[in-house]
C-alpha positions in Angstrom: 34.7 53.1 62.3 37.4 53.9 59.7 37.6 50.2 58.9 33.9 49.9 58.4 34.0 52.9 56.0 36.8 51.4 54.1 34.9 48.1 53.7 31.9 49.9 52.4 34.0 51.9 50.0 35.5 48.7 48.5 32.2 46.8 48.5 30.5 49.2 46.3 32.8 48.8 43.3 32.6 45.0 43.6 28.8 45.2 43.5 28.9 47.4 40.5 31.3 45.0 38.7 29.2 42.0 39.7 26.1 43.8 38.3 27.9 44.7 35.2 29.2 41.1 34.8 25.6 39.8 35.4 24.3 42.2 32.7 27.0 41.1 30.3 26.3 37.4 31.0 22.6 37.8 30.4 23.3 39.9 27.3 25.4 37.0 26.0 22.7 34.6 26.9 20.2 36.7 25.0 22.5 37.0 22.0 23.2 33.3 21.9 19.6 32.5 22.4 18.6 34.9 19.6 21.1 33.3 17.3 19.9 29.8 18.1 16.3 31.0 17.7 17.2 32.4 14.2 18.9 29.2 13.3 16.0 27.1 14.4 13.5 29.4 12.6 15.6 29.1 9.4 15.8 25.3 9.8 12.1 25.2 10.4 11.4 27.3 7.3 13.8 25.1 5.2 12.3 21.9 6.6 8.7 23.1 6.0 9.7 24.2 2.5 11.2 20.8 1.8 8.2 19.0 3.2 5.7 21.3 1.4 7.5 21.0 -2.0 8.9 17.5 -1.9 7.1 15.3 0.6 3.6 16.6 0.9 2.8 16.4 -2.8 3.6 12.6 -2.7 0.3 12.2 -1.0 -1.6 14.0 -3.7 -4.1 11.9 -5.7 -3.1 11.7 -9.3 -5.6 9.1 -10.5 -9.0 7.8 -9.2 -10.7 4.9 -10.9 -14.0 4.1 -9.2 -13.1 3.2 -5.6 -9.3 2.9 -6.2 -7.0 5.9 -5.9 -3.3 6.3 -6.7 -1.0 8.9 -5.1 2.0 10.7 -6.7 4.1 8.6 -4.4 2.6 5.4 -5.8 3.3 6.7 -9.3 6.9 7.3 -8.4 7.3 3.8 -7.0 5.9 2.3 -10.2 8.0 4.6 -12.3 11.2 3.6 -10.5 10.5 0.0 -11.5 9.5 0.8 -15.0 12.5 2.8 -16.0 15.5 0.8 -17.3 18.6 0.6 -15.2 20.6 2.7 -17.7 18.4 5.7 -17.5 20.8 8.0 -19.3 20.1 6.0 -22.5 16.4 6.8 -22.6 16.7 10.2 -24.2 13.6 12.0 -25.5 11.3 9.1 -24.6 11.9 9.8 -20.9 8.9 12.1 -20.6 6.6 9.4 -21.9 7.2 7.1 -19.0 5.0 8.8 -16.4 2.0 8.7 -18.8 2.7 5.0 -19.5 2.6 4.2 -15.8 -0.6 6.2 -15.3 -2.2 4.2 -18.1 -1.0 0.9 -16.5 -2.4 1.9 -13.2 -5.7 2.9 -14.8 -5.8 -0.5 -16.6 -5.1 -2.3 -13.3 -7.9 -0.6 -11.4 -10.4 -1.2 -14.3 -9.5 -4.9 -14.3 -10.0 -5.2 -10.5 -13.4 -3.4 -10.6 -14.6 -4.7 -13.9 -13.7 -8.4 -13.5 -17.0 -9.1 -11.8 -18.7 -8.3 -15.2 -17.0 -11.5 -16.5 -17.7 -13.4 -13.2 -14.0 -13.3 -12.4 -13.1 -13.1 -8.8 -9.6 -13.4 -7.3 -9.3 -14.5 -3.7 -6.5 -14.1 -1.1 -5.9 -17.8 -1.6 -5.4 -17.2 -5.4 -2.9 -14.5 -4.6 -1.0 -16.8 -2.2 -0.9 -19.4 -4.9 0.6 -16.9 -7.3 3.2 -15.9 -4.7 4.2 -19.6 -4.4 4.3 -20.0 -8.2 6.5 -17.0 -8.7 8.8 -18.1 -5.9 9.0 -21.7 -7.1 7.5 -23.0 -3.8 5.5 -26.1 -3.3 1.9 -25.8 -2.4 2.6 -27.5 1.0 5.5 -25.1 1.9 5.6 -24.1 5.6 4.3 -20.7 6.7 7.8 -19.3 7.6 9.3 -20.1 4.2 6.2 -18.6 2.4 6.4 -15.4 4.5 10.1 -15.0 3.7 9.4 -15.4 0.0 6.5 -13.1 0.1 8.6 -10.4 1.8 11.3 -10.8 -0.8 8.8 -10.3 -3.7 7.3 -7.2 -2.1 10.8 -5.7 -1.4 11.9 -6.5 -5.0 8.8 -4.9 -6.4 9.7 -1.6 -4.8 6.0 -1.2 -3.9 4.1 -1.1 -0.6 2.6 -4.4 0.4 -0.9 -3.3 -0.4 0.2 -2.0 -3.8 2.0 -5.3 -4.6 -1.1 -7.3 -3.7 -3.3 -5.1 -5.8 -1.0 -5.5 -8.8 -1.0 -9.3 -8.3 -4.8 -9.3 -8.2 -5.0 -7.3 -11.4 -2.5 -9.6 -13.2 -4.5 -12.6 -12.2 -7.8 -11.1 -13.4 -6.1 -10.1 -16.7 -4.9 -13.7 -17.2 -8.4 -15.0 -16.6 -10.0 -12.4 -18.8 -7.6 -13.3 -21.6 -8.6 -17.0 -21.2 -12.3 -15.9 -21.2 -12.0 -14.0 -24.4 -9.9 -16.7 -26.0 -12.5 -19.3 -25.2 -15.2 -17.1 -26.8 -13.2 -16.2 -29.9 -15.1 -17.4 -33.0 -13.7 -19.8 -35.5 -14.2 -17.4 -38.4 -14.4 -13.6 -38.9 -14.5 -11.1 -41.7 -11.0 -10.6 -43.0 -9.3 -8.4 -45.6 -6.3 -8.6 -47.8 -5.2 -5.1 -48.5 -2.3 -2.6 -49.0 -1.6 1.0 -48.6 0.8 3.8 -49.4 2.1 5.9 -46.5 3.6 9.4 -47.1 4.9 12.0 -44.8 3.7 15.0 -46.9 0.3 15.7 -48.6 2.2 16.6 -51.8 3.6 13.1 -52.0 0.2 11.5 -51.3 -1.4 13.7 -54.0 1.2 12.6 -56.4 0.5 9.0 -55.6 -3.2 9.5 -55.9 -2.8 11.2 -59.4 -0.6 8.4 -60.7 -3.1 5.7 -59.5 -5.9 7.6 -61.1 -3.9 7.7 -64.3 -3.8 3.9 -64.3 -0.4 3.1 -62.8 -0.1 -0.2 -60.8 -0.5 0.3 -57.1 2.7 -1.7 -56.3 4.8 0.4 -58.7 3.6 3.7 -57.1 4.0 2.2 -53.6 7.6 1.1 -54.3 8.5 4.6 -55.5 6.6 6.8 -53.0 5.6 4.9 -49.9 7.5 5.2 -46.7 7.1 1.5 -46.3 8.9 0.7 -49.5 11.0 -0.7 -51.1 10.9 -4.5 -51.1 8.3 -7.3 -51.2 8.1 -7.4 -47.4 7.0 -3.7 -47.0 4.6 -3.1 -44.2 2.1 -1.6 -46.6 1.2 -5.1 -47.7 -1.5 -6.4 -45.4 -1.9 -10.2 -45.2 -5.4 -11.7 -44.4 -6.3 -10.0 -41.1 -9.4 -9.6 -38.9 -10.5 -6.2 -37.8 -8.4 -4.6 -35.0 -5.5 -7.0 -35.2 -2.9 -5.0 -37.1 -1.2 -2.7 -34.6 0.4 -0.2 -37.0 -2.9 0.2 -39.0 -4.6 3.6 -38.3 -8.3 3.5 -37.6 -9.4 5.4 -40.6 -7.4 3.1 -42.9 -8.8 0.0 -41.2 -12.4 1.4 -41.5 -11.9 1.9 -45.2 -10.5 -1.6 -45.8 -13.4 -3.2 -44.1 -16.0 -1.1 -46.0 -14.7 -0.4 -49.5 -15.1 -2.3 -52.7 -12.0 -4.2 -53.8 -9.5 -2.6 -56.2 -10.7 0.9 -55.3 -8.0 3.2 -53.9 -9.2 5.5 -51.2 -9.0 9.2 -51.0 -6.1 10.6 -49.0 -6.5 9.6 -45.3 -4.7 11.7 -42.8 -3.7 10.2 -39.4 -1.2 11.6 -36.9 0.6 13.8 -39.4 0.9 11.0 -42.0 -1.1 10.5 -45.2 -2.4 7.2 -46.5 -4.0 5.8 -49.6 -5.5 2.3 -49.0 -6.9 -0.3 -51.3 -8.8 -3.6 -50.6 -7.4 -6.5 -52.7 -9.9 -9.0 -51.4 -12.4 -9.4 -48.5 -13.8 -12.6 -47.0 -16.8 -12.2 -44.7 -16.3 -15.5 -42.9 -12.6 -16.5 -43.2 -11.3 -19.1 -40.7 -9.1 -17.8 -38.0 -5.7 -19.3 -37.4 -4.6 -20.1 -33.8 -2.5 -16.9 -33.7 -5.4 -14.9 -35.1 -7.7 -16.3 -32.4 -5.3 -14.9 -29.8 -5.2 -11.6 -31.6 -9.0 -11.5 -31.7 -9.1 -12.3 -28.0 -6.7 -9.5 -27.2 -8.8 -7.1 -29.3 -12.0 -8.1 -27.6 -10.4 -7.7 -24.2 -9.1 -4.3 -25.1 -12.5 -3.2 -26.3 -14.1 -4.5 -23.1 -11.6 -2.5 -21.0 -12.2 0.6 -23.2 -15.9 0.4 -22.4 -15.5 0.1 -18.6 -15.0 3.9 -18.0 -18.6 4.3 -19.1 -19.7 2.7 -15.8 -16.5 3.1 -13.7 -15.6 6.8 -13.4 -12.0 7.8 -14.1 -10.5 11.1 -12.8 -7.0 12.2 -13.6 -5.3 14.9 -11.5 -2.0 14.5 -13.3 -0.2 17.2 -15.2 3.2 18.0 -16.6 4.5 19.3 -13.2 3.6 16.0 -11.6 5.4 14.1 -14.4 8.5 16.2 -14.0 8.6 15.9 -10.2 8.1 12.1 -10.5 11.0 11.8 -13.0 13.2 14.1 -10.9 12.6 12.1 -7.8 13.5 8.7 -9.3 16.4 9.7 -11.5 
């Protein structure tokens, strides 16, 4: 009886210690579990934030041209290929690159959807032929060699396969459109022989205008005041040129040269913060085009055709400065 009582007396403390140990164990489990849950929650929040701010926007559509859409991710892939290797040397021009790529993608989509207007159609066989040409492969190359070269070109482009094929299709359509407009280029067009004075302030332009009105020779005033002077090769001297073939010539200056009477200086024409005074030396309404001028006229007509396409092919841009900065930040 005494032994039983003693056993009971010693068992009670052991049960209490065991209960206490169990409680401490579960408390530790709860604490560790709580810490893990907090860590997982924080990781989830960080992961979601990264996805929401970095990955999810890549799927946003930045450009839609008719039935063709481009995502921010597609823009970044094009931008990565467009930027030069030494990207630190770009400087202030860096911010212009995203807009250039957007313009290229818009042109590509317009070519693909507008080519039918010129009866231009590029097939999968045409694309395969272009892949072989770019890879220096014979037309009879085996399928395995062709597939290897095709994969190499896609990987080198930095684009998805569908994007690479689309770009190839647009390039082929543009080549054929250029051939089409070159074939249709006339043998002769109205051309002008002209000149202009270009100033960076209105005061300088007004001074030039006053001196011309007083009877001074145009070349003398241009040599002294024009930004394109000095020298006989100054850009302000325009050789015989058809409309729309002189890249540095502002539209208002060109319009004046193709409409004014010879030897009549224009009023001051302002374009993009610069000031011009233009004069027609001579104009020929049907001057024969040289071979180089035919190519220039073909390019002009092709550009005008592309410029008209958005009238029938809707273009929607969902692209802003934030998209440009994100794209640049991701690829730099």
